[in-house]
C-alpha positions, 0 to 999 in steps of 0.5 A: 942465141943457140950455139952453132954446131961445128962438129967434124962431119965424120964424128959419130956417137957410140952405137949404144946410144941408138939403143936408148932414148933420152929419159922421158922426164929429161925431155918432157921437163924441157917442154914444161919449162917452155910452157912456163916461160910462156906464162902457163904456170904448169903444176907438176905432179910427175916427179918423185922428188920430195919437196921437204927438207931433211931433219934439222940435225942432218943439216946442222951436221953438214954445216959443222963438217963443212967448216972443218979444214980437213973435211974436203979431201978425197974420201974412201970409195967404200964410205966412212966407217961412221956412215957404214955403221949408221946404215947397219944400225938402220937395217937392224932398227927398222928391218931387224936385219943384221949386216956387217958394217965392214963387209956387207954394206957399200954406200952409193951415190944414189941407187941409180949408181948401184944399178950400173955397178951391179950390172957391170959386176955380174952381167957380160954382154949378151947375158940376160936380165929379168926386168919387171913390166911395168917397172922403173925405166932405168933397169931397162936402159942401163942394161941395154947400154951395157949390152945385156938382153932385157927379158920382161916379166909381167906384173898384173893388177889382178895379181896385186903386181906381184911376180907370177912364178908359174909364168917365170918357170915356163920361160927360158931363163938359162941365160939370165944373170940378174932379176930386178925387183922393186918393192914397194913397187914403183909405179904401181904402189904395190906393197912388199910381201914376205911371201913374195920375198921368200919365193924370190929367194927360192927362185934365185937359188934354184936358177943361180940368178942374183935377185936385186931388190930396189927398196927406196919406198918402204917408209912412205905411207907404210907402217911396217917396212920390210926387207928382202934380206929378212928372208933366211938365206937371202944374203947368199943370192940376193942384193938389196938397194936402198936410198935416202932420197925418199925416206929422208927427204934427201934426193939431191944428196945422192946417198944410197946403199947396197947390202948383201954378202961380203963376196958380192960387195967385193965384186961391186966395189971393184967396179965402183972404185974404178968409177968414183972417188967417194962422196964429200965427207960432210954429206956422209957424216950428215947422212949418218945422223939422218939414219938416226932420225926419231920415230916421230920424225919418220911418222910425221914426214913419211906418213902424216904428210903423205897421207894428207896429200894422198887424200887430195891425189885420190880426188884428182884421180876421181875427177879424171875417172881413174880406178885406184887401189886403196892399198897402194903405198909409196909417194905416187898414186897409180890409176887405171884410165877410163875406156874412153881414152885411146891411151894414157898419153891422150889423157895426160896431154889433155890435162897438161894442155887444158888444165896446165897440170903435168902428170905421168903417163904409165907407158913410160914404165913399159907396156904394162902401164899403157892404161894407167897414169901416175900422180906424184905426192911430192907437191904441197897441199895447196898445189894439189888443191889447185891442180884438182880445181883446174882439172875439174874446170877443164873437164867439166 
């Protein structure tokens, strides 16, 4: 039985809630859950939540620390020295980027937290932020909730989903404080390019804008991960977020990092220290172990597994008549829908209701995604094969 709503009639939510809607997946997953209760057995190919466990050593470290009586108290908001050092070593090992573990790294409770804290640290109400279209919806929603004005810059397929700097220079960006970028790009799978990173650093310096690169996908189906911080002088005017959710199969652990110069870290830390009290010590020390995972582990978890799944996802896109760029990386497949559909949601609703497969309509990533759909690779091969079978039967 649903609880009766007895709120006093004059209590109203903050006005900022009228500026945003419930996150698409939060709302849509309720609908999918209801269909499952009806026995529909929906196969979800929508969410980017890895379905594999972290490394064995990571789990063992968590268990060992959890048994220690002194491991359960409050932890430093800025993270343990073990975790910060592991993060610095990780950046040196994979990106050849030198970071001071004490002053240039800030562990986060996931990169979503970083988006919030960075915006609070740099943006006043009324200031503007540049957000990619298509792009991760949280860049828009959090900016809006915090009183910033979102200014979109378009990413287009013909430009391989890279920023068009000629168009950016023609825009009025005098009030812009932050520019959000995300490479490898979600949802399109466009890979990071050093030449793009170099232009971003030049753009940031020229216009006194802080560029924030969200970089959680660089290890998925990508043999050469790169970082914005590899560019000379990038630390002075850019910030990079990274996360263990995708690369280490740890989405529920909520471990991410922010890397930049010591002054920016100081400002972000001022915000963070007033919001949270640090992560459980066991998670931090286990994360430090995970950052040292072997090359073999990374290759098997982040390349071989997703390569096999990607082949099946491409067949799903083919069955749907969608056009796919074979150069995509990351844990999703982005496809342009056929002209016969009036919108991407027409196709995704058809697939949900007739084939019982949940895939993501591209409109949730902005107007630039209106003619696209996204398929997640976070499903085992038997599920992907079954989804393909259902779609072929439903659309035949």
